[in-house]
N, C-alpha and C positions, 0 to 999 in steps of 0.2 A: 485738606482732605484726604489725599492719596498717602501720606504719610500715617494718618489716623488708621486706615485701613490695613496698612501694612503691619503696624503695631498689633491691631486686633487680631489679624491671622497668625502672627508670631505667638501671641499669647494663647490662642486657642490651640495651635499645634503643640505647644509645650504643655497645656493641660491635658491634651489627649494621650500625649506620650507618658506624662506622670501617671494618669489613671491606668492606662493600660499596663504600665509596669507594676502598679499596685496590684492589679487582678492577678498577673502572672505570679507573682510573689505570694499571694494568698493561697495560691493552689499547691504550693510546694508540700509534699508529704513529710512528715517526721521520720526521723531515721528509726529502725526497728530497734528494739531493745533486746528481743531474744530471736534465737535461730529460727523458733517456729512462726513467729512474725514476720521474718525476712522471708522464709518459705512462702508464706500466705501473700505477702506483697509481691514476690516473684510470680506466683500462680496467676493473682489478679491481673499482672501486667501482660504475661503470656496469653491469657485467655482474652483479653481485651484487644489484643493486636489485630486480631481478623476484624472485629467489628470496627476498629479504627481506621483500617485500610480499606472497608467496604465502600464507603461513600466517595472517597476520592477515586477509587477504581472505576466505580460506575461512572463517574463523570468523565474520566479520562476515555473510557469505552465510548460513552457518548460522543464525545468529542472526536475521536478518531474515525467512528461511523459517520459523523458529518463530514469529515475530510475525506474519508472514502467515497461517499456519495457524490460529492463535489468533483472528486477525481474521475469517478466513471462517468458523470454527466458531461464534463469538459472531454473526456476521451471519446464518448459517442458523437459528440458535435465534431471533432475532428474527424473521426471515421467517416462520418456522413460526407464531409467535405471531400476527404480524400477518394471515397468510394464514388461519388458523384463524378469527379474529376477524372478517375480511371475508367469509369464506364463510358464516359464521352471519348476518351482516347482509344478504347478498345472498339467502339462503334466505327471510329473514324478508319482504324486500321483491320476492320474484319476482313474485307476483301484481300488485304495482302497476307492476312494471316491464313485464310483459306487457300491461297495460292501456294503459299509456302509449304503447308500441310499436304498439298496434293503433289508438290515436288517431292517432299521428303518419302511419301507413300509410294512414288513411282521408283525412287532409288531403292527403298528398301525391297520392293519386289523384284528389282533386277538383281539386287545382291542375293536374295534368296534363291532365285532361279540358277543364279551362277553357282551358288553352293550346291544346290540340290543336284545339278548336271554333273558337277566335278564328284560329288558322293556316288552318284549313279555310275559314273565312269569308273571310278576306283573299284566299286563293287563288280562292275563288268570284268574288269581286268583281273581281279582276284578270282572269278570263276574260270576264265580262259587260261 
């Protein structure tokens, strides 16, 4: 039984290939006999190219759109997870962050005061 099904599949594949080749060979155009005929065939081919590429191009665009949509969906999921994780970490460290900001603020005030005093002192020295 198994040998018979293998034989049947082989015969079917051979038949399909022969039929397909026959169809392809039947569509081969004849060579032009004059220059005008060659020009007409060339124009037909050139004007037919946009239509020939239209459907495959639309299919490719559709495929890339699906891939892009999938990628954006995946990226949103990853971003939500990262954002949630970072949000928790920020909440944990919020007191430390506030403390560090206060320290930085004090240091900047001290530096500005020192700089302002030294500029004022220089200005006084110039006047005297």
